[in-house]
C-alpha positions in Angstrom: 110.1 -77.8 -83.2 108.9 -79.9 -86.1 108.8 -78.5 -89.7 107.5 -80.0 -92.9 108.8 -78.0 -95.9 106.8 -78.4 -99.1 107.8 -76.6 -102.2 104.6 -75.8 -104.1 104.0 -74.8 -107.7 100.8 -73.4 -106.2 99.7 -73.1 -102.6 96.4 -71.5 -101.5 94.3 -71.2 -98.4 90.8 -70.2 -97.4 90.0 -69.7 -93.7 87.0 -71.8 -92.7 86.7 -72.2 -88.9 88.0 -69.8 -86.2 89.7 -71.8 -83.5 91.0 -69.1 -81.2 88.8 -66.4 -79.7 91.5 -63.7 -80.0 92.4 -64.5 -83.6 91.9 -61.7 -86.1 88.5 -61.3 -87.7 90.2 -59.7 -90.7 91.3 -62.7 -92.7 91.1 -63.5 -96.4 92.0 -66.3 -98.8 95.2 -66.2 -100.7 97.1 -68.1 -103.5 100.8 -68.2 -104.1 102.8 -69.6 -107.0 106.4 -71.1 -106.9 106.6 -70.8 -103.1 108.4 -72.6 -100.3 105.8 -73.5 -97.6 106.8 -74.3 -94.1 104.3 -76.3 -92.0 105.6 -75.4 -88.5 104.8 -77.0 -85.1 106.2 -75.0 -82.2 106.6 -77.4 -79.2 106.4 -76.6 -75.5 110.2 -77.1 -75.1 110.8 -74.4 -77.7 109.6 -71.8 -75.3 112.7 -72.3 -73.2 115.1 -72.2 -76.2 113.4 -69.6 -78.4 116.5 -67.9 -79.7 118.3 -71.1 -80.6 115.2 -72.6 -82.3 114.5 -69.3 -84.2 118.1 -69.3 -85.5 117.9 -72.9 -86.6 114.6 -72.5 -88.3 115.8 -69.4 -90.2 118.9 -71.3 -91.3 116.8 -74.3 -92.5 114.4 -72.0 -94.3 117.3 -70.3 -96.2 118.9 -73.7 -96.9 115.7 -75.2 -98.4 114.9 -72.0 -100.3 118.4 -72.1 -101.8 118.0 -75.8 -102.8 114.6 -75.1 -104.4 115.5 -71.7 -105.9 112.6 -70.1 -104.0 112.4 -66.5 -103.0 108.8 -66.6 -101.7 107.9 -68.3 -98.4 104.7 -69.0 -96.6 104.8 -69.8 -92.9 101.9 -72.0 -91.7 101.3 -72.9 -88.1 100.5 -76.6 -88.2 99.9 -78.2 -84.8 99.8 -81.8 -86.1 103.4 -82.9 -86.3 104.0 -83.6 -82.6 102.1 -84.2 -79.4 103.9 -81.3 -77.7 102.3 -77.9 -78.4 103.7 -74.5 -77.5 101.3 -71.8 -76.1 99.5 -70.1 -79.0 100.7 -66.6 -77.9 104.3 -67.9 -78.0 103.7 -69.5 -81.4 102.3 -66.4 -83.1 105.1 -64.2 -81.6 107.7 -66.7 -82.8 106.3 -66.9 -86.3 106.2 -63.0 -86.5 109.9 -62.9 -85.5 110.8 -65.5 -88.1 108.8 -63.7 -90.8 110.6 -60.4 -90.0 114.0 -62.1 -90.2 113.2 -63.7 -93.5 111.9 -60.4 -94.9 115.1 -58.7 -93.7 117.1 -61.4 -95.6 115.4 -60.5 -98.8 112.6 -63.1 -99.0 109.0 -62.3 -99.8 107.4 -63.9 -96.7 103.8 -64.4 -95.7 101.9 -66.3 -93.0 98.6 -68.1 -93.1 95.9 -66.8 -90.7 96.7 -67.9 -87.2 93.9 -69.4 -85.2 91.9 -70.8 -88.1 91.3 -74.1 -89.8 92.0 -73.6 -93.4 91.0 -75.2 -96.7 94.4 -75.8 -98.4 95.3 -76.1 -102.0 98.7 -77.8 -102.4 100.2 -78.4 -105.8 103.6 -79.9 -105.1 106.0 -81.3 -107.7 107.6 -84.7 -107.3 111.3 -84.0 -106.9 113.8 -84.9 -104.2 113.7 -81.7 -102.0 110.1 -80.7 -102.7 109.2 -82.3 -99.4 111.6 -82.3 -96.4 110.9 -82.9 -92.7 113.1 -81.5 -90.0 113.1 -81.8 -86.2 114.8 -78.7 -84.9 
């Protein structure tokens, strides 16, 4: 798994092109302020180590949120950080599990629409831990 964490003063998205036939048709745009965004690439090998990878991602999310004093999180499936790609069904199920764990830990957590290209609005400040890349 590869993850690019970007803390955003403002993060917004607008669905543009549906890329998966089975993706929901009920999608809307959204905007968040003072939010920790995680651009997540689930890789093929993650399918064999799901529990371990899930645990490590949640730990890293909590760590970066603590460093950036963030209580809001957006999980964004971003299949551009590695050549290895997990199955889309695995990826959405994985993201749903991570979202549930973060909500249970007290974070306000959302996901961008899965199976769409999105227009993104990213307003990220320039401080040390505003952008962090992790290979999990």
